[in-house]
N, C-alpha and C positions, 0 to 999 in steps of 0.2 A: 864180688862189687854188680861184673856184668850180668851174671847168673841171679838177681834178684831186679835188674834193671836200671841202676842206681847208678850218677854220675855224680862228678865233684865238682861242685860249682866252684871256677878260680877264683872268684872275689871273699868264699866262703871257706876258701881253703889255705891252709897258712904247714908248708910243712919246712923248718928249718929252726934254729935257736933259739929256744925258749928264754936263755938268757938275756934277747933284746927285746923282751916283753911281746905281749900279744892283748889282743882287747874278744873281749865274750861277752855277750850279755851284757854291753856297756859299761861293763868293768873295766880297767886295764891293771895285769899283771904283768908283774914286772922281778927281777930279784931285789929292789927294795923297797916291796911292798904290792900291794891293792889299792887299786883306787879306781877315780869316775874316769870313763876314758875320757879323753879330749875329743870323740865328737860325737860326744854325749852331752858334752856340755855344749856344744857347738849345736849341736839341735835343739836342746832346749831353750837357748839362747831365740832361736830363728824362732821357735811356735810364741814365745811370749812375743815378742815382736809382731809377729803378725796377730794374734790374739787384740793388742791394742792395737793395733790396724785399723782389726776388722769394727773397732768402736765396742770391745770385752769390756766388761765395767770392771775397776780397779778390782772388786771383791772374787771376778771372778779368773784375774790372773793369779789373784795370790793364793786363789784354794790351787793352784794347777801346780804355784811354785809349792804349794804345802805339801800336794802331793808327790810330786817328784821327789822334793828332799823324802818323805816318807819311804819313798823308794828307794834311793840309794841309801840310808840309814838301814835300809833291809838286808841290802846287801855288803853291806860293813859291820856289823853288829854282830854278826854271826864270828866274824874275823876276829874281830877289834873291841869287841863289846862296848860298843861307841856309848858314850856316857847320857846323862838325865835327857828324856824325853818327854816329860810334863809340859814345856811351854805347845806345842807340837798337839798331843795329845788333845788339847785343850779343845782341837776344832773338829766337828764334822763335816765333811762337804758331799752335801746331798746327791750322787752321778754328776758327779762335776757340773753341778748346775750355774746358774746366772751368780750367784756367791755362797760366802761361804758363813755357816752359821755358829755362832760361838754356841757351848750349851750351855751358860748363863742366859745367853737373848731368846734360846729353843725355850727355856724352861720359863720365862717373863722374867727376868731378873735386870735386864738391861731395859 
């Protein structure tokens, strides 16, 4: 690695037994299976709290949570084939805007 001028970052390098579990890209891998990492959930809660404290609308907070849930499912879906997503897929979040817009609302049905 020295030939490539690369260094291992101490916080991002783990050398040890994988039987103890490890997290990668927000997911926790362990002998019990795959789940969302605890740090990921803590960060999500912190961001929701910050959005609330900054006066974000409930729609914007909901939009963030729906996008976060979609991200979680995308990582677990390929492994576990997580079930029906129809309720979540009815929402379109325009570039993290001020509110989520349902497809029916966008079509003028609501």
